[in-house]
C-alpha positions in Angstrom: 5.1 31.2 11.4 8.2 33.8 12.0 11.9 32.6 10.9 12.8 32.5 14.7 10.2 29.6 15.2 11.2 27.9 12.0 14.9 27.5 13.4 13.7 26.4 16.6 11.2 23.7 15.2 14.2 22.5 13.0 16.4 22.3 15.8 14.0 20.2 17.8 13.4 17.9 14.7 17.2 17.5 14.4 17.5 16.7 18.3 14.8 13.9 17.4 16.9 12.7 14.5 19.7 11.7 16.6 18.1 9.3 18.7 16.2 7.3 16.1 17.2 5.5 13.0 13.7 6.1 11.5 13.5 10.1 11.4 15.8 10.5 8.6 13.6 9.1 6.3 10.5 11.0 7.9 12.4 14.4 6.9 12.7 13.4 3.6 9.1 12.3 3.3 7.9 15.3 4.5 9.8 17.5 2.0 7.7 15.8 -1.2 4.2 17.6 0.0 1.9 16.0 2.5 3.3 14.1 5.2 2.4 10.2 5.4 3.1 8.7 8.5 1.9 5.3 7.7 4.2 5.2 4.7 7.4 6.3 6.8 6.7 3.8 9.6 6.2 0.8 7.3 9.3 1.8 5.4 11.1 1.5 8.9 10.0 -1.8 10.3 9.6 -3.5 6.9 12.6 -4.9 4.9 13.3 -3.6 1.4 15.8 -4.0 -1.3 17.3 -0.6 -1.0 18.7 0.9 2.1 17.6 4.9 2.2 19.5 7.3 4.3 18.9 10.5 3.1 17.3 12.2 0.1 19.4 12.7 -2.6 21.3 10.8 -5.4 24.1 9.5 -2.9 21.6 9.2 0.2 20.5 5.6 -1.3 22.5 2.4 -1.2 21.1 -0.2 -3.9 21.4 -3.6 -2.8 22.2 -6.4 -5.0 19.1 -8.8 -6.1 20.0 -12.2 -6.3 17.0 -14.2 -8.0 16.5 -17.6 -9.4 13.7 -18.7 -11.7 13.3 -21.9 -13.8 12.6 -19.7 -17.0 16.0 -17.8 -16.7 18.1 -19.5 -13.8 20.2 -17.4 -11.5 20.4 -14.0 -12.0 22.2 -11.2 -10.2 21.7 -7.4 -10.7 21.5 -3.9 -8.6 18.1 -3.1 -7.3 18.8 0.3 -8.8 17.1 -1.1 -12.0 13.8 -0.9 -10.5 13.7 3.0 -9.9 14.0 5.7 -12.4 16.1 8.8 -12.0 13.1 10.3 -9.9 12.9 7.0 -7.6 9.7 5.9 -9.5 9.0 2.2 -9.5 9.8 0.7 -12.9 10.1 -2.8 -14.5 13.6 -4.2 -15.5 14.5 -7.0 -18.0 10.7 -8.6 -17.5 11.3 -8.4 -13.4 9.1 -6.1 -11.1 9.3 -5.3 -7.4 6.0 -5.0 -6.0 5.6 -4.4 -2.0 9.1 -6.1 -1.2 8.3 -9.1 -3.5 9.8 -9.6 -7.0 8.2 -11.1 -10.0 9.2 -12.5 -13.2 6.6 -11.7 -16.0 4.1 -12.0 -13.3 5.4 -15.0 -11.7 7.1 -15.4 -8.4 10.9 -15.9 -8.0 13.2 -17.4 -5.7 14.7 -14.2 -4.0 18.0 -14.7 -2.0 18.9 -10.9 -2.5 20.8 -8.9 0.2 18.2 -7.0 1.4 18.5 -4.3 4.3 18.0 -6.7 7.2 20.4 -9.1 5.7 23.1 -6.5 5.4 22.4 -5.8 8.9 23.0 -9.3 9.8 26.5 -9.3 8.0 27.1 -5.6 9.9 26.0 -7.4 12.9 28.1 -10.8 12.8 31.2 -8.7 11.4 31.0 -6.3 14.5 30.6 -9.2 17.0 33.6 -10.8 15.2 35.8 -8.2 15.5 35.0 -6.9 19.1 34.7 -10.4 21.0 38.0 -11.9 18.8 39.8 -8.7 20.3 38.5 -9.1 23.7 39.5 -12.6 23.8 42.8 -12.0 22.5 43.0 -9.6 25.5 42.2 -12.1 27.8 44.8 -14.5 26.8 47.6 -12.0 26.6 46.5 -10.4 30.3 45.6 -13.8 31.8 46.1 -13.6 35.7 45.9 -9.7 35.4 43.4 -7.4 35.7 41.3 -7.2 32.4 41.8 -3.8 30.3 40.4 -2.5 27.0 37.7 -4.3 25.4 38.4 -7.3 27.8 37.3 -5.1 30.7 33.7 -3.9 28.8 32.9 -7.5 27.9 34.3 -9.9 30.7 31.6 -8.7 33.2 29.0 -9.3 30.9 30.4 -12.9 30.0 30.6 -13.8 33.5 27.1 -12.4 34.3 25.5 -14.6 31.4 27.5 -17.7 32.7 26.9 -17.3 36.1 23.5 -15.6 36.5 21.5 -17.1 33.5 23.3 -20.2 32.0 24.8 -21.8 34.7 21.8 -21.6 37.3 19.4 -23.1 34.5 21.2 -26.0 33.0 23.3 -27.0 35.5 26.6 -28.6 36.0 26.9 -29.5 32.3 26.5 -25.7 31.1 29.5 -25.4 29.5 28.6 -27.5 26.2 25.9 -24.7 25.9 27.8 -21.8 26.8 29.0 -20.9 23.4 25.8 -20.7 22.1 24.0 -19.0 24.6 26.7 -16.4 24.7 26.6 -16.0 20.7 23.0 -15.8 21.3 22.8 -12.8 23.8 25.5 -10.7 22.2 23.6 -11.1 18.6 20.4 -10.1 20.1 21.9 -7.1 22.3 24.2 -6.0 19.3 21.3 -6.2 16.9 19.0 -4.6 19.3 21.3 -1.5 20.0 22.3 -1.0 16.2 18.6 -0.7 15.2 18.5 2.4 17.3 21.5 4.3 15.2 20.3 6.6 12.6 19.7 5.1 9.1 20.2 1.3 10.5 17.7 -1.5 9.8 15.0 -3.1 11.9 16.8 -6.2 12.1 16.0 -8.1 15.3 12.2 -6.6 14.4 12.1 -8.7 11.7 10.2 -11.9 12.3 12.4 -14.2 10.1 15.2 -13.2 12.2 13.5 -14.0 15.3 11.9 -17.1 14.1 15.5 -18.3 13.0 16.8 -17.6 16.4 13.8 -19.7 17.9 14.5 -22.6 15.4 18.0 -22.8 16.7 16.8 -23.1 20.1 14.0 -25.6 19.5 16.5 -27.9 17.9 18.9 -27.4 20.1 16.7 -28.2 23.1 15.2 -31.2 21.6 18.2 -32.8 20.5 19.8 -32.6 23.8 16.7 -34.0 25.7 17.5 -36.9 27.6 15.3 -39.9 28.3 13.6 -38.1 31.2 12.7 -35.3 29.2 10.8 -37.2 26.6 9.2 -39.6 29.1 7.7 -36.5 30.9 6.2 -35.6 27.4 4.8 -39.1 26.0 4.5 -40.9 29.3 4.0 -38.5 32.4 5.0 -40.6 35.6 2.6 -40.4 38.4 -0.5 -39.5 36.5 -3.3 -41.4 36.2 -3.8 -43.0 32.7 -7.1 -41.3 31.7 -5.3 -38.2 32.4 -2.5 -38.9 30.2 -4.7 -38.8 27.2 -5.3 -35.2 27.9 -1.8 -34.5 28.9 0.0 -35.8 26.2 -1.5 -33.0 23.3 -1.0 -30.5 25.8 2.8 -31.5 26.2 3.4 -31.9 22.6 2.0 -28.7 22.0 4.2 -27.0 24.7 7.2 -28.5 22.5 6.5 -25.8 19.8 4.9 -22.8 21.9 8.2 -22.4 23.8 10.4 -21.2 20.5 7.1 -19.6 19.2 6.8 -17.3 22.3 10.5 -16.5 22.2 10.2 -15.8 18.6 7.0 -13.4 19.2 8.1 -11.5 22.0 11.5 -10.4 20.7 9.7 -9.5 17.3 6.9 -7.6 18.9 9.4 -5.8 21.6 11.3 -4.3 19.0 8.9 -3.5 16.2 6.6 -1.9 18.8 9.1 0.1 20.2 10.4 1.6 16.8 6.8 2.1 15.7 6.3 4.3 19.1 8.8 6.2 18.5 8.3 7.1 14.6 4.7 7.7 15.8 5.6 10.5 18.4 8.0 12.4 16.0 5.5 12.1 13.1 3.2 14.5 15.2 6.2 17.3 14.9 5.6 16.9 10.8 2.0 16.5 11.0 1.1 19.5 13.2 4.5 21.8 12.1 4.1 23.2 15.5 7.3 24.5 17.9 5.3 23.3 20.9 4.7 19.7 19.7 7.9 19.5 18.2 9.7 20.2 21.6 7.3 18.0 23.4 7.6 15.1 21.2 11.4 15.1 20.8 11.7 15.0 24.9 9.7 12.2 24.7 11.4 10.5 22.0 14.5 11.0 23.8 13.1 9.6 27.2 11.8 6.6 25.2 15.0 6.0 23.4 16.7 5.6 26.7 14.2 3.2 27.6 14.8 1.4 24.2 18.4 0.8 25.0 17.2 -0.7 28.5 14.8 -2.5 26.3 17.4 -3.7 24.2 19.5 -5.2 26.9 16.4 -6.9 28.6 15.1 -8.6 25.4 18.6 -9.9 24.9 18.5 -11.3 28.7 15.3 -12.6 28.5 15.9 -14.6 25.2 18.8 -16.2 26.8 17.1 -17.2 29.9 14.3 -18.9 28.5 16.4 -20.6 26.0 18.6 -21.9 29.2 15.5 -22.9 31.0 14.3 -25.0 28.1 17.8 -26.6 27.6 17.8 -27.2 31.2 14.5 -28.7 31.4 15.6 -31.0 28.5 18.6 -32.0 30.1 17.9 -32.2 33.7 18.2 -35.7 35.5 14.6 -36.3 37.3 14.4 -38.6 40.3 11.0 -40.1 40.6 12.0 -42.5 43.8 
């Protein structure tokens, strides 16, 4: 391959790097020898105790390890201790790191470390607080005036969530749940968008995160459930007694399947999108072809634009179904 072709190939690979958070690691993996697509994909979608941005001594952020065991109690140290100068895994003071799990002398420990996804959670929360508090401050200062600055960006979104998602599905008492649902919407939206940035973690593609959000929805829905809601589950009105024996377990299972579907939908949609993106760009590293690099870069660019749309859709869907479930639990039923 000529020098000119090498330059073209690198150009399209760099173009792809600008549109996905997984490509920086992919480029580094290919330099060390034979490219391993599976390793690159798993490295991105899985959580980790280190945050790798690019190859080199300064390209990796070693996160704090916080573990507790009955043998030694609480210990805190840097995850850098698990790697030597050549980034090979090593044991440290009896601790070993194996596929994201930490063991002490072969026994598992209680791990509450600041992993890559946990760090992303902190970043996401901090960004939300800074931007939304600034927008709220602007709204107070510009009361009765046309919105400007951050307020002009966030206010239409807040109004949309309130008037098109929350209010129609919950009803006249929607104000009680609006703060949670707005927080839920923006948390998922920002998390999805941040995950598309170069070097970012796959936060909303982590099932522990989506499970936590689903558990919050489950708790709020069922704690808010009124008498009519629970009577429909345990003693469905207007149904013959023999059928109630069949309907009762179905209704009880439905209590748990609703939040479970929320958890799986968000997790699968975000993770699948990241896997597809990296699988496509991996073709350029595998075939080392100008044509493949050009085509994969164009496809990746197109899919990244779709992923931005998906980021908003998933935030909308999660908030919508949460509003529907809360509305079902708090609605007043008339059987007369």
